[in-house]
CHARMM internal coordinates of N, CA and C (Angstrom, degrees):
IC EDIT
DIST 1 N 1 CA 1.3497
DIST 1 CA 1 C 1.4922
ANGL 1 N 1 CA 1 C 105.47
DIST 1 C 2 N 1.3748
ANGL 1 CA 1 C 2 N 120.31
DIHE 1 N 1 CA 1 C 2 N 129.96
DIST 2 N 2 CA 1.4154
ANGL 1 C 2 N 2 CA 126.64
DIHE 1 CA 1 C 2 N 2 CA -172.44
DIST 2 CA 2 C 1.6023
ANGL 2 N 2 CA 2 C 112.85
DIHE 1 C 2 N 2 CA 2 C -89.30
DIST 2 C 3 N 1.3561
ANGL 2 CA 2 C 3 N 112.07
DIHE 2 N 2 CA 2 C 3 N 124.30
DIST 3 N 3 CA 1.3483
ANGL 2 C 3 N 3 CA 118.75
DIHE 2 CA 2 C 3 N 3 CA 178.28
DIST 3 CA 3 C 1.5624
ANGL 3 N 3 CA 3 C 114.37
DIHE 2 C 3 N 3 CA 3 C -100.42
DIST 3 C 4 N 1.3509
ANGL 3 CA 3 C 4 N 115.21
DIHE 3 N 3 CA 3 C 4 N 135.04
DIST 4 N 4 CA 1.4511
ANGL 3 C 4 N 4 CA 111.58
DIHE 3 CA 3 C 4 N 4 CA -176.21
DIST 4 CA 4 C 1.5685
ANGL 4 N 4 CA 4 C 102.17
DIHE 3 C 4 N 4 CA 4 C -117.94
DIST 4 C 5 N 1.4178
ANGL 4 CA 4 C 5 N 110.40
DIHE 4 N 4 CA 4 C 5 N 140.21
DIST 5 N 5 CA 1.5078
ANGL 4 C 5 N 5 CA 118.47
DIHE 4 CA 4 C 5 N 5 CA 172.79
DIST 5 CA 5 C 1.5208
ANGL 5 N 5 CA 5 C 110.32
DIHE 4 C 5 N 5 CA 5 C -87.85
DIST 5 C 6 N 1.2594
ANGL 5 CA 5 C 6 N 113.54
DIHE 5 N 5 CA 5 C 6 N 122.09
DIST 6 N 6 CA 1.5219
ANGL 5 C 6 N 6 CA 120.97
DIHE 5 CA 5 C 6 N 6 CA 172.35
DIST 6 CA 6 C 1.5053
ANGL 6 N 6 CA 6 C 118.90
DIHE 5 C 6 N 6 CA 6 C -83.27
DIST 6 C 7 N 1.3726
ANGL 6 CA 6 C 7 N 107.06
DIHE 6 N 6 CA 6 C 7 N -51.53
DIST 7 N 7 CA 1.5387
ANGL 6 C 7 N 7 CA 117.91
DIHE 6 CA 6 C 7 N 7 CA 178.46
DIST 7 CA 7 C 1.4444
ANGL 7 N 7 CA 7 C 112.23
DIHE 6 C 7 N 7 CA 7 C -134.59
DIST 7 C 8 N 1.2713
ANGL 7 CA 7 C 8 N 118.39
DIHE 7 N 7 CA 7 C 8 N 127.63
DIST 8 N 8 CA 1.5319
ANGL 7 C 8 N 8 CA 122.63
DIHE 7 CA 7 C 8 N 8 CA 173.90
DIST 8 CA 8 C 1.5400
ANGL 8 N 8 CA 8 C 104.10
DIHE 7 C 8 N 8 CA 8 C -91.30
DIST 8 C 9 N 1.3367
ANGL 8 CA 8 C 9 N 117.48
DIHE 8 N 8 CA 8 C 9 N 131.74
DIST 9 N 9 CA 1.5035
ANGL 8 C 9 N 9 CA 119.25
DIHE 8 CA 8 C 9 N 9 CA -176.00
DIST 9 CA 9 C 1.5322
ANGL 9 N 9 CA 9 C 105.03
DIHE 8 C 9 N 9 CA 9 C -107.80
DIST 9 C 10 N 1.1798
ANGL 9 CA 9 C 10 N 117.50
DIHE 9 N 9 CA 9 C 10 N 133.85
DIST 10 N 10 CA 1.6419
ANGL 9 C 10 N 10 CA 121.04
DIHE 9 CA 9 C 10 N 10 CA 178.00
DIST 10 CA 10 C 1.5548
ANGL 10 N 10 CA 10 C 102.33
DIHE 9 C 10 N 10 CA 10 C -77.96
DIST 10 C 11 N 1.2569
ANGL 10 CA 10 C 11 N 111.09
DIHE 10 N 10 CA 10 C 11 N 146.51
DIST 11 N 11 CA 1.4481
ANGL 10 C 11 N 11 CA 119.55
DIHE 10 CA 10 C 11 N 11 CA 176.65
DIST 11 CA 11 C 1.4761
ANGL 11 N 11 CA 11 C 116.51
DIHE 10 C 11 N 11 CA 11 C -78.74
DIST 11 C 12 N 1.3775
ANGL 11 CA 11 C 12 N 113.84
DIHE 11 N 11 CA 11 C 12 N -7.47
DIST 12 N 12 CA 1.5361
ANGL 11 C 12 N 12 CA 123.96
DIHE 11 CA 11 C 12 N 12 CA 172.62
DIST 12 CA 12 C 1.3670
ANGL 12 N 12 CA 12 C 114.43
DIHE 11 C 12 N 12 CA 12 C -64.61
DIST 12 C 13 N 1.3847
ANGL 12 CA 12 C 13 N 126.62
DIHE 12 N 12 CA 12 C 13 N -16.41
DIST 13 N 13 CA 1.3893
ANGL 12 C 13 N 13 CA 131.41
DIHE 12 CA 12 C 13 N 13 CA 173.54
DIST 13 CA 13 C 1.5280
ANGL 13 N 13 CA 13 C 107.59
DIHE 12 C 13 N 13 CA 13 C 99.92
DIST 13 C 14 N 1.3166
ANGL 13 CA 13 C 14 N 122.08
DIHE 13 N 13 CA 13 C 14 N 34.38
DIST 14 N 14 CA 1.4594
ANGL 13 C 14 N 14 CA 118.83
DIHE 13 CA 13 C 14 N 14 CA -175.97
DIST 14 CA 14 C 1.5420
ANGL 14 N 14 CA 14 C 109.87
DIHE 13 C 14 N 14 CA 14 C -74.43
DIST 14 C 15 N 1.4051
ANGL 14 CA 14 C 15 N 117.71
DIHE 14 N 14 CA 14 C 15 N -11.38
DIST 15 N 15 CA 1.4167
ANGL 14 C 15 N 15 CA 121.00
DIHE 14 CA 14 C 15 N 15 CA -179.89
DIST 15 CA 15 C 1.4681
ANGL 15 N 15 CA 15 C 109.69
DIHE 14 C 15 N 15 CA 15 C -126.12
DIST 15 C 16 N 1.2987
ANGL 15 CA 15 C 16 N 116.68
DIHE 15 N 15 CA 15 C 16 N 141.40
DIST 16 N 16 CA 1.5574
ANGL 15 C 16 N 16 CA 117.62
DIHE 15 CA 15 C 16 N 16 CA 175.84
DIST 16 CA 16 C 1.4297
ANGL 16 N 16 CA 16 C 104.50
DIHE 15 C 16 N 16 CA 16 C -89.16
DIST 16 C 17 N 1.3986
ANGL 16 CA 16 C 17 N 119.05
DIHE 16 N 16 CA 16 C 17 N 165.10
DIST 17 N 17 CA 1.4088
ANGL 16 C 17 N 17 CA 127.75
DIHE 16 CA 16 C 17 N 17 CA 176.24
DIST 17 CA 17 C 1.4406
ANGL 17 N 17 CA 17 C 108.25
DIHE 16 C 17 N 17 CA 17 C -59.57
DIST 17 C 18 N 1.2965
ANGL 17 CA 17 C 18 N 125.72
DIHE 17 N 17 CA 17 C 18 N -41.78
DIST 18 N 18 CA 1.4382
ANGL 17 C 18 N 18 CA 128.70
DIHE 17 CA 17 C 18 N 18 CA 179.87
DIST 18 CA 18 C 1.5377
ANGL 18 N 18 CA 18 C 107.72
DIHE 17 C 18 N 18 CA 18 C -58.97
DIST 18 C 19 N 1.4063
ANGL 18 CA 18 C 19 N 113.84
DIHE 18 N 18 CA 18 C 19 N -42.31
DIST 19 N 19 CA 1.5171
ANGL 18 C 19 N 19 CA 113.48
DIHE 18 CA 18 C 19 N 19 CA -176.77
DIST 19 CA 19 C 1.4737
ANGL 19 N 19 CA 19 C 112.02
DIHE 18 C 19 N 19 CA 19 C -69.91
DIST 19 C 20 N 1.3138
ANGL 19 CA 19 C 20 N 119.63
DIHE 19 N 19 CA 19 C 20 N -38.06
DIST 20 N 20 CA 1.3939
ANGL 19 C 20 N 20 CA 129.97
DIHE 19 CA 19 C 20 N 20 CA 173.07
DIST 20 CA 20 C 1.5751
ANGL 20 N 20 CA 20 C 108.37
DIHE 19 C 20 N 20 CA 20 C -54.77
DIST 20 C 21 N 1.2944
ANGL 20 CA 20 C 21 N 117.33
DIHE 20 N 20 CA 20 C 21 N -52.94
DIST 21 N 21 CA 1.5282
ANGL 20 C 21 N 21 CA 119.08
DIHE 20 CA 20 C 21 N 21 CA -176.22
DIST 21 CA 21 C 1.5240
ANGL 21 N 21 CA 21 C 106.40
DIHE 20 C 21 N 21 CA 21 C -67.49
DIST 21 C 22 N 1.4064
ANGL 21 CA 21 C 22 N 126.53
DIHE 21 N 21 CA 21 C 22 N -36.24
DIST 22 N 22 CA 1.3990
ANGL 21 C 22 N 22 CA 122.73
DIHE 21 CA 21 C 22 N 22 CA 177.55
DIST 22 CA 22 C 1.5331
ANGL 22 N 22 CA 22 C 113.79
DIHE 21 C 22 N 22 CA 22 C -68.31
DIST 22 C 23 N 1.1959
ANGL 22 CA 22 C 23 N 118.73
DIHE 22 N 22 CA 22 C 23 N -33.75
DIST 23 N 23 CA 1.5084
ANGL 22 C 23 N 23 CA 132.69
DIHE 22 CA 22 C 23 N 23 CA 173.57
DIST 23 CA 23 C 1.5912
ANGL 23 N 23 CA 23 C 101.79
DIHE 22 C 23 N 23 CA 23 C -53.38
DIST 23 C 24 N 1.2935
ANGL 23 CA 23 C 24 N 111.31
DIHE 23 N 23 CA 23 C 24 N -65.09
DIST 24 N 24 CA 1.5480
ANGL 23 C 24 N 24 CA 121.69
DIHE 23 CA 23 C 24 N 24 CA -178.90
DIST 24 CA 24 C 1.4716
ANGL 24 N 24 CA 24 C 110.68
DIHE 23 C 24 N 24 CA 24 C -44.95
DIST 24 C 25 N 1.3117
ANGL 24 CA 24 C 25 N 116.22
DIHE 24 N 24 CA 24 C 25 N -51.27
DIST 25 N 25 CA 1.4188
ANGL 24 C 25 N 25 CA 122.99
DIHE 24 CA 24 C 25 N 25 CA -179.62
DIST 25 CA 25 C 1.4771
ANGL 25 N 25 CA 25 C 112.95
DIHE 24 C 25 N 25 CA 25 C -66.75
DIST 25 C 26 N 1.1817
ANGL 25 CA 25 C 26 N 126.05
DIHE 25 N 25 CA 25 C 26 N -33.79
DIST 26 N 26 CA 1.4304
ANGL 25 C 26 N 26 CA 136.14
DIHE 25 CA 25 C 26 N 26 CA 174.28
DIST 26 CA 26 C 1.4936
ANGL 26 N 26 CA 26 C 109.80
DIHE 25 C 26 N 26 CA 26 C -58.37
DIST 26 C 27 N 1.3569
ANGL 26 CA 26 C 27 N 111.89
DIHE 26 N 26 CA 26 C 27 N -59.46
DIST 27 N 27 CA 1.4886
ANGL 26 C 27 N 27 CA 119.69
DIHE 26 CA 26 C 27 N 27 CA -178.28
DIST 27 CA 27 C 1.5089
ANGL 27 N 27 CA 27 C 107.41
DIHE 26 C 27 N 27 CA 27 C -61.54
DIST 27 C 28 N 1.4246
ANGL 27 CA 27 C 28 N 122.88
DIHE 27 N 27 CA 27 C 28 N -42.38
DIST 28 N 28 CA 1.3894
ANGL 27 C 28 N 28 CA 121.35
DIHE 27 CA 27 C 28 N 28 CA -179.16
DIST 28 CA 28 C 1.5495
ANGL 28 N 28 CA 28 C 108.88
DIHE 27 C 28 N 28 CA 28 C -62.81
DIST 28 C 29 N 1.3250
ANGL 28 CA 28 C 29 N 121.26
DIHE 28 N 28 CA 28 C 29 N -40.81
DIST 29 N 29 CA 1.4054
ANGL 28 C 29 N 29 CA 114.73
DIHE 28 CA 28 C 29 N 29 CA 179.29
DIST 29 CA 29 C 1.4338
ANGL 29 N 29 CA 29 C 118.84
DIHE 28 C 29 N 29 CA 29 C -71.30
DIST 29 C 30 N 1.4203
ANGL 29 CA 29 C 30 N 116.97
DIHE 29 N 29 CA 29 C 30 N -23.40
DIST 30 N 30 CA 1.4664
ANGL 29 C 30 N 30 CA 120.16
DIHE 29 CA 29 C 30 N 30 CA 173.50
DIST 30 CA 30 C 1.4929
ANGL 30 N 30 CA 30 C 114.69
DIHE 29 C 30 N 30 CA 30 C -80.31
DIST 30 C 31 N 1.4709
ANGL 30 CA 30 C 31 N 118.20
DIHE 30 N 30 CA 30 C 31 N -17.89
DIST 31 N 31 CA 1.3511
ANGL 30 C 31 N 31 CA 123.01
DIHE 30 CA 30 C 31 N 31 CA -171.90
DIST 31 CA 31 C 1.5920
ANGL 31 N 31 CA 31 C 108.44
DIHE 30 C 31 N 31 CA 31 C -136.01
DIST 31 C 32 N 1.3694
ANGL 31 CA 31 C 32 N 119.71
DIHE 31 N 31 CA 31 C 32 N 68.30
DIST 32 N 32 CA 1.5257
ANGL 31 C 32 N 32 CA 119.36
DIHE 31 CA 31 C 32 N 32 CA -178.78
DIST 32 CA 32 C 1.3451
ANGL 32 N 32 CA 32 C 120.51
DIHE 31 C 32 N 32 CA 32 C -56.15
DIST 32 C 33 N 1.3015
ANGL 32 CA 32 C 33 N 115.57
DIHE 32 N 32 CA 32 C 33 N -20.49
DIST 33 N 33 CA 1.5455
ANGL 32 C 33 N 33 CA 125.99
DIHE 32 CA 32 C 33 N 33 CA -176.06
DIST 33 CA 33 C 1.5590
ANGL 33 N 33 CA 33 C 107.45
DIHE 32 C 33 N 33 CA 33 C -85.99
DIST 33 C 34 N 1.2979
ANGL 33 CA 33 C 34 N 123.57
DIHE 33 N 33 CA 33 C 34 N -3.73
DIST 34 N 34 CA 1.4613
ANGL 33 C 34 N 34 CA 125.42
DIHE 33 CA 33 C 34 N 34 CA -178.42
DIST 34 CA 34 C 1.4868
ANGL 34 N 34 CA 34 C 113.74
DIHE 33 C 34 N 34 CA 34 C -108.15
DIST 34 C 35 N 1.3602
ANGL 34 CA 34 C 35 N 119.32
DIHE 34 N 34 CA 34 C 35 N 146.59
DIST 35 N 35 CA 1.4579
ANGL 34 C 35 N 35 CA 120.86
DIHE 34 CA 34 C 35 N 35 CA 167.00
DIST 35 CA 35 C 1.5883
ANGL 35 N 35 CA 35 C 106.81
DIHE 34 C 35 N 35 CA 35 C -92.05
DIST 35 C 36 N 1.3385
ANGL 35 CA 35 C 36 N 114.20
DIHE 35 N 35 CA 35 C 36 N 118.12
DIST 36 N 36 CA 1.4109
ANGL 35 C 36 N 36 CA 111.97
DIHE 35 CA 35 C 36 N 36 CA -175.84
DIST 36 CA 36 C 1.6305
ANGL 36 N 36 CA 36 C 109.51
DIHE 35 C 36 N 36 CA 36 C -106.02
DIST 36 C 37 N 1.2282
ANGL 36 CA 36 C 37 N 123.49
DIHE 36 N 36 CA 36 C 37 N 139.20
DIST 37 N 37 CA 1.3387
ANGL 36 C 37 N 37 CA 127.56
DIHE 36 CA 36 C 37 N 37 CA -169.83
DIST 37 CA 37 C 1.6051
ANGL 37 N 37 CA 37 C 111.01
DIHE 36 C 37 N 37 CA 37 C -155.08
DIST 37 C 38 N 1.4083
ANGL 37 CA 37 C 38 N 109.57
DIHE 37 N 37 CA 37 C 38 N 162.42
DIST 38 N 38 CA 1.5176
ANGL 37 C 38 N 38 CA 121.33
DIHE 37 CA 37 C 38 N 38 CA 177.89
DIST 38 CA 38 C 1.5054
ANGL 38 N 38 CA 38 C 102.38
DIHE 37 C 38 N 38 CA 38 C -96.92
DIST 38 C 39 N 1.4217
ANGL 38 CA 38 C 39 N 111.10
DIHE 38 N 38 CA 38 C 39 N 119.24
DIST 39 N 39 CA 1.4670
ANGL 38 C 39 N 39 CA 110.50
DIHE 38 CA 38 C 39 N 39 CA 172.09
DIST 39 CA 39 C 1.6419
ANGL 39 N 39 CA 39 C 111.39
DIHE 38 C 39 N 39 CA 39 C -101.36
DIST 39 C 40 N 1.3190
ANGL 39 CA 39 C 40 N 111.11
DIHE 39 N 39 CA 39 C 40 N 113.69
DIST 40 N 40 CA 1.4139
ANGL 39 C 40 N 40 CA 111.63
DIHE 39 CA 39 C 40 N 40 CA -179.99
DIST 40 CA 40 C 1.3393
ANGL 40 N 40 CA 40 C 118.95
DIHE 39 C 40 N 40 CA 40 C -65.32
DIST 40 C 41 N 1.2574
ANGL 40 CA 40 C 41 N 122.56
DIHE 40 N 40 CA 40 C 41 N -25.93
DIST 41 N 41 CA 1.5439
ANGL 40 C 41 N 41 CA 123.26
DIHE 40 CA 40 C 41 N 41 CA 178.36
DIST 41 CA 41 C 1.5222
ANGL 41 N 41 CA 41 C 106.81
DIHE 40 C 41 N 41 CA 41 C -67.58
DIST 41 C 42 N 1.2894
ANGL 41 CA 41 C 42 N 115.23
DIHE 41 N 41 CA 41 C 42 N -50.09
DIST 42 N 42 CA 1.5252
ANGL 41 C 42 N 42 CA 117.44
DIHE 41 CA 41 C 42 N 42 CA 179.09
DIST 42 CA 42 C 1.6404
ANGL 42 N 42 CA 42 C 114.23
DIHE 41 C 42 N 42 CA 42 C -73.81
DIST 42 C 43 N 1.3063
ANGL 42 CA 42 C 43 N 110.53
DIHE 42 N 42 CA 42 C 43 N -18.77
DIST 43 N 43 CA 1.4591
ANGL 42 C 43 N 43 CA 117.30
DIHE 42 CA 42 C 43 N 43 CA -166.59
DIST 43 CA 43 C 1.5913
ANGL 43 N 43 CA 43 C 108.79
DIHE 42 C 43 N 43 CA 43 C 51.34
DIST 43 C 44 N 1.2850
ANGL 43 CA 43 C 44 N 115.37
DIHE 43 N 43 CA 43 C 44 N 65.81
DIST 44 N 44 CA 1.4122
ANGL 43 C 44 N 44 CA 117.82
DIHE 43 CA 43 C 44 N 44 CA -172.81
DIST 44 CA 44 C 1.6782
ANGL 44 N 44 CA 44 C 105.84
DIHE 43 C 44 N 44 CA 44 C -158.07
DIST 44 C 45 N 1.3015
ANGL 44 CA 44 C 45 N 120.02
DIHE 44 N 44 CA 44 C 45 N 159.79
DIST 45 N 45 CA 1.3102
ANGL 44 C 45 N 45 CA 128.53
DIHE 44 CA 44 C 45 N 45 CA 167.92
DIST 45 CA 45 C 1.4432
ANGL 45 N 45 CA 45 C 107.93
DIHE 44 C 45 N 45 CA 45 C -93.74
DIST 45 C 46 N 1.2413
ANGL 45 CA 45 C 46 N 118.94
DIHE 45 N 45 CA 45 C 46 N 123.61
DIST 46 N 46 CA 1.4767
ANGL 45 C 46 N 46 CA 128.98
DIHE 45 CA 45 C 46 N 46 CA -168.28
DIST 46 CA 46 C 1.5341
ANGL 46 N 46 CA 46 C 111.36
DIHE 45 C 46 N 46 CA 46 C -133.25
DIST 46 C 47 N 1.3334
ANGL 46 CA 46 C 47 N 117.45
DIHE 46 N 46 CA 46 C 47 N 163.31
DIST 47 N 47 CA 1.4119
ANGL 46 C 47 N 47 CA 119.08
DIHE 46 CA 46 C 47 N 47 CA 175.85
DIST 47 CA 47 C 1.5561
ANGL 47 N 47 CA 47 C 112.13
DIHE 46 C 47 N 47 CA 47 C -147.66
DIST 47 C 48 N 1.1888
ANGL 47 CA 47 C 48 N 120.57
DIHE 47 N 47 CA 47 C 48 N 164.05
DIST 48 N 48 CA 1.4267
ANGL 47 C 48 N 48 CA 128.42
DIHE 47 CA 47 C 48 N 48 CA 172.00
DIST 48 CA 48 C 1.4001
ANGL 48 N 48 CA 48 C 115.30
DIHE 47 C 48 N 48 CA 48 C -152.04
DIST 48 C 49 N 1.3017
ANGL 48 CA 48 C 49 N 121.66
DIHE 48 N 48 CA 48 C 49 N 155.19
DIST 49 N 49 CA 1.5368
ANGL 48 C 49 N 49 CA 121.87
DIHE 48 CA 48 C 49 N 49 CA -171.89
DIST 49 CA 49 C 1.3941
ANGL 49 N 49 CA 49 C 107.53
DIHE 48 C 49 N 49 CA 49 C -60.93
DIST 49 C 50 N 1.4437
ANGL 49 CA 49 C 50 N 117.73
DIHE 49 N 49 CA 49 C 50 N 144.09
DIST 50 N 50 CA 1.4351
ANGL 49 C 50 N 50 CA 119.78
DIHE 49 CA 49 C 50 N 50 CA 175.26
DIST 50 CA 50 C 1.4777
ANGL 50 N 50 CA 50 C 110.81
DIHE 49 C 50 N 50 CA 50 C -67.70
DIST 50 C 51 N 1.2387
ANGL 50 CA 50 C 51 N 115.99
DIHE 50 N 50 CA 50 C 51 N 149.88
DIST 51 N 51 CA 1.4422
ANGL 50 C 51 N 51 CA 119.67
DIHE 50 CA 50 C 51 N 51 CA 167.94
DIST 51 CA 51 C 1.4213
ANGL 51 N 51 CA 51 C 114.97
DIHE 50 C 51 N 51 CA 51 C -79.85
DIST 51 C 52 N 1.3066
ANGL 51 CA 51 C 52 N 113.95
DIHE 51 N 51 CA 51 C 52 N 134.11
DIST 52 N 52 CA 1.4297
ANGL 51 C 52 N 52 CA 120.65
DIHE 51 CA 51 C 52 N 52 CA 177.74
DIST 52 CA 52 C 1.4273
ANGL 52 N 52 CA 52 C 118.73
DIHE 51 C 52 N 52 CA 52 C -104.97
DIST 52 C 53 N 1.3376
ANGL 52 CA 52 C 53 N 122.57
DIHE 52 N 52 CA 52 C 53 N 159.74
DIST 53 N 53 CA 1.5406
ANGL 52 C 53 N 53 CA 120.74
DIHE 52 CA 52 C 53 N 53 CA -178.33
DIST 53 CA 53 C 1.4763
ANGL 53 N 53 CA 53 C 109.29
DIHE 52 C 53 N 53 CA 53 C -52.71
DIST 53 C 54 N 1.2978
ANGL 53 CA 53 C 54 N 117.96
DIHE 53 N 53 CA 53 C 54 N -41.89
DIST 54 N 54 CA 1.5008
ANGL 53 C 54 N 54 CA 120.84
DIHE 53 CA 53 C 54 N 54 CA -178.14
DIST 54 CA 54 C 1.4708
ANGL 54 N 54 CA 54 C 110.72
DIHE 53 C 54 N 54 CA 54 C -60.73
DIST 54 C 55 N 1.3564
ANGL 54 CA 54 C 55 N 119.47
DIHE 54 N 54 CA 54 C 55 N -41.41
DIST 55 N 55 CA 1.5122
ANGL 54 C 55 N 55 CA 124.63
DIHE 54 CA 54 C 55 N 55 CA -176.45
DIST 55 CA 55 C 1.5633
ANGL 55 N 55 CA 55 C 111.01
DIHE 54 C 55 N 55 CA 55 C -68.94
DIST 55 C 56 N 1.2999
ANGL 55 CA 55 C 56 N 114.83
DIHE 55 N 55 CA 55 C 56 N -31.93
DIST 56 N 56 CA 1.4668
ANGL 55 C 56 N 56 CA 114.63
DIHE 55 CA 55 C 56 N 56 CA -175.46
DIST 56 CA 56 C 1.5566
ANGL 56 N 56 CA 56 C 108.55
DIHE 55 C 56 N 56 CA 56 C -82.41
DIST 56 C 57 N 1.3423
ANGL 56 CA 56 C 57 N 120.78
DIHE 56 N 56 CA 56 C 57 N -17.70
DIST 57 N 57 CA 1.3736
ANGL 56 C 57 N 57 CA 118.45
DIHE 56 CA 56 C 57 N 57 CA 175.37
DIST 57 CA 57 C 1.6461
ANGL 57 N 57 CA 57 C 118.74
DIHE 56 C 57 N 57 CA 57 C -78.72
DIST 57 C 58 N 1.3843
ANGL 57 CA 57 C 58 N 105.69
DIHE 57 N 57 CA 57 C 58 N -17.30
DIST 58 N 58 CA 1.4478
ANGL 57 C 58 N 58 CA 109.64
DIHE 57 CA 57 C 58 N 58 CA -179.76
DIST 58 CA 58 C 1.5777
ANGL 58 N 58 CA 58 C 117.93
DIHE 57 C 58 N 58 CA 58 C -69.42
END
COOR INIT
IC SEED 1 N 1 CA 1 C
IC BUILD
């Protein structure tokens, strides 16, 4: 499954947790077909296509 990085976050603290959560909500609202999440390994807001019922049957 392909993961897309939307926002790379600096570890220097350039974004607050509130700003990260708002950005995740914004990306989710613009892309309802994506699962949007914070990836702690990449330190980034990422997404991947949502699993559908058809995809899980295959």
